[in-house]
C-alpha positions as CSV (number, residue, x, y, z in Angstrom):
1,M,-13.3,-13.4,-1.1
2,I,-13.6,-9.6,-1.5
3,Y,-12.8,-8.6,2.2
4,T,-9.9,-11.2,2.3
5,K,-8.4,-9.4,-0.8
6,I,-8.8,-5.8,0.9
7,R,-7.4,-7.3,4.2
8,D,-4.3,-8.4,2.2
9,L,-3.9,-4.9,0.5
10,A,-4.2,-3.1,3.9
11,L,-1.5,-5.2,5.1
12,D,0.6,-4.5,2.4
13,K,0.0,-1.0,2.9
14,K,0.6,-1.3,6.6
15,V,-2.8,0.1,7.5
16,S,-5.8,-1.3,9.5
17,I,-8.8,-2.1,8.3
18,R,-10.5,0.3,10.4
19,Q,-8.3,2.9,9.1
20,V,-9.4,1.8,5.5
21,E,-13.1,2.3,6.6
22,R,-12.3,5.6,8.2
23,D,-10.4,6.9,5.0
24,C,-13.1,5.5,3.0
25,D,-15.8,7.1,5.0
26,F,-17.6,3.7,5.9
27,A,-19.1,2.8,9.0
28,N,-17.1,0.5,11.5
29,G,-17.4,-3.0,10.4
30,T,-18.5,-2.1,6.9
31,L,-15.8,-4.0,5.4
32,S,-16.1,-7.2,7.2
33,K,-19.8,-7.4,6.2
34,W,-18.8,-7.6,2.4
35,N,-18.1,-11.3,3.3
36,K,-22.0,-12.1,3.5
37,S,-23.2,-9.3,1.2
38,I,-22.5,-7.5,-2.0
39,P,-21.0,-4.0,-2.0
40,S,-22.3,-1.2,-4.4
41,V,-20.0,-0.3,-7.0
42,D,-19.7,3.0,-5.6
43,N,-18.0,1.5,-2.3
44,L,-16.0,-0.9,-4.6
45,K,-14.6,2.0,-6.5
46,R,-13.8,4.0,-3.6
47,V,-11.9,0.9,-1.9
48,A,-10.2,0.4,-5.4
49,T,-9.2,3.9,-5.6
50,Y,-7.8,3.8,-2.1
51,F,-5.4,1.1,-2.7
52,G,-4.6,2.1,-6.4
53,V,-6.1,-0.9,-8.0
54,T,-9.2,-1.6,-10.3
55,I,-12.6,-3.0,-9.1
56,D,-11.6,-6.1,-11.5
57,E,-8.7,-6.5,-9.4
58,L,-10.7,-6.5,-6.4
59,L,-13.1,-9.1,-7.8
60,S,-10.3,-11.3,-9.3
61,D,-9.5,-14.6,-7.6
62,K,-6.0,-13.8,-8.3
63,Q,-3.6,-12.3,-5.8
64,V,-3.1,-8.4,-6.1
65,T,0.4,-7.4,-5.8
66,H,1.7,-3.7,-5.3
């Protein structure tokens, strides 16, 4: 769920998942692992800040639109 939302935000921003990982100082493949593991609050905050959304929006079942 979280990865899908991040992927959709990346598509809207016209950046690759790898670019998001680089810009947020994550290792390659980190975001895709979030399908099976729970990221730390600090890492969620980095991604939320990157996209200009709240952590709640990342975790919500609703579609994020910007």
